[in-house]
N, C-alpha and C positions, 0 to 999 in steps of 0.2 A: 552568416551567423554561426555555422557549425565548424568553422575552421579550427576552433580550439580542440576539436576531436583529434586533429592531426599534430598537436603539440605546439601550435602557434600561440601567441599571446591571447589570453582569455578576454573576450569582449564583455561589455555590460549588456545584459539582456532585458529588453522591454517586457515586463510581466503583466501587460494588460490583455484583455480579450480572453479571459479564462471562461470555461464552460463546463457543464456536466454532460456526460454522454447519454445516449438512449438506453444503454444497459443498466442505468440506475433506475429506470422505470418510474420516474417521478419522485424518487426518494432523495434525501439530501446526501451529499458525499463530497469528497475533495475535488476541487476544480482543477482543470489543467488545459493547456492548449498543445496541439500537435505541431512540433517543429519540423518533423520530417516523417514521411510515410513510405515504408518499404512494402514489398509483397507479403512478407511474413512477420513484420513487427512495425511499431511506431516509436519515434523519439518524442517524448512528452516532457513538457515543463509543468511541474506541479507547483501550486502556490502553497504558502505556509498554511498549515492546517492543525487543528486541535483534536486530540484523540484520548480515549480512555483505554488503558492497556492492562495486560497481565503477562507475566513472564515465567518461563520454565527453564531450568538449567540442564535438564536431561529428559529423555523420552523420545518416542518416534512422532512423526508428524500427525498421524491420525489420533493417537492418544492425547497428545498435547492440544490438538485442535478441538477435540470434544470437551476436554476439561476446561480449556480456556474459554470456549464459547459460553459454557454455562456460568462461569464466573462473571463474565461481562453481561450476559443476558440477565442474570439475577440483579446485577447493579442497575441496569436500565429499567427493570421491573419494580424497583423500589428499595433495593438493598443499599441505601445511601442515606446520609443524614437528611432528614426531612421526608423520607419515603417518597420522593418524587418519581413519577413515571416519565420516562424519556423515550422518544420515538426511536424505532430501529432505523439505522442508516445503512448505506452501502458504500464500498464493499466491506466485507469482513477481511481485514488485512492481517497477514502473518509474516513476520520477518524471521528468516532462518539464518542464523550465524553458523559458519562452518569452521571446523578445525583444519589442521594441516592435511588430514586424511580425507577431507571433504565430507566428514560426518557432522551431523548437527550437534553443536555444543550449547546452543541457546535458541529458544523459540519464544517470540513475543507476538501476541495477538492483540489487535486493536479494533475498536469501533469508533467511527468518526463522531464527534460531538456536534449535534445539530445547533443551528444558529441561536435558538431560544436559550440555550444554556452555555454558550461559549464565554460570555462575560463573567459568569459565576457558576461553574459546574458544581453539582452536588458532590460532597466529599464521600468517597466509598466507605462502607462499613468494614469491608475486608481489607487487611493490609497487603493482600496479594494483588489488589487492583489499584491503579494509579493513573494520574493524568500526565500527558506529555504532548508537547508541540513538535510536529515535524517541520523543519525548515524547508524553504523552497529548494527544489532539486530537479535535476533532469534524469529521467528514467527511460529505459528501453522496455517496451511492453508488447507481449504477444498473447493472444487469446485462443481458447479452445472450448469445446462444448461438452455437455454431458455431466454426469455425477463424478466429480474428481476424487480419486483415491491417491494415496501417497505415490504410487508408481506413475500416475498421470502427471502429477506435479513435477516429479523428477525428470520424466521423459521430456516434458515441455521446457523445463529449464535448460536441459541439455541441447534441445533444438535451438532455443534462443541464443545460447552461447555459441553454437556452431554458426548461426547466421551472422552474429556480430563479428566473429573472427573472419568469416568469409568477406565481410565488408570492411574489415580493418578498423572496427570500432573498439575503443579501449573501455574497459568496464571493471568494476570492483568484483573480484573473484571469490571473496570469502563470505558473501551474503547475498540473499535475494528475497523477494517478496512473493507471496501467493495472495490472490484476491478473489474471493467468491462473491458473486453478485446476486445470488438467488436464495430464497428460503428453501428448506428441505422439501416442502410440498409441491414445488414447481417441477413438473415431470419433463417438460419439453422446453426447448429454446434456452437452455441454461448457458450462462456466460461465466467463464473462469479466465483469469489472467495470471501470468507470471511476469514479474518486473525485476529488472536488474539496474543497479546504480551506474550511471555514466561516470567515468573517471578520466580526466579531472572534471570537476564541476565548474561551471562558469561563475563569474562574479555578477551578482544580481543588483540591479538598481533598486532603490526603495520602491516597494510594491505600491501600485496605484489602487489595488483592490485587495480586500481581505485583511489588511494590517491596521486599518484605522480604528 
């Protein structure tokens, strides 16, 4: 299945048997299945998933993360047309786009849209908040514990890239994702992930779950 990582013809991938991990702790979130498990990372296939997002064109990870979180949190707490309350989901995803000097040039944070609202999500009142669907994709994912600061995200991205290069995996070098799975009040057992896009991506069959 993974021969396409070595440059061979890209196969069609069966996208059945998606699941949610224990780290979601019963909350809704994007489903995936593990294609390959290494000692220090997983190769995951994510299904197509709906998100509400906000974007910044400048700023550091911590400042953008704080501002972005409150924009999205206010949206799910009722700052939308109809004033609807929307359940918090996991993870809080942030995509960091990098320039030629590996500095952040864009930061996009997203909350997964729960099933109840996927067919007709409430329109945000703020023009800085928008809806977007992430297409199916293969990601490399590594996790770490504790309260994550900017240096922790950067260190773990560097570790994941080193592991991928060690194993001869090809990946997108100018962007990555961070994923926080826990609320601020959880002091112990925290779960954080960094994710990198596989390159090239396989050709997907019509999904059997999640697209109907």
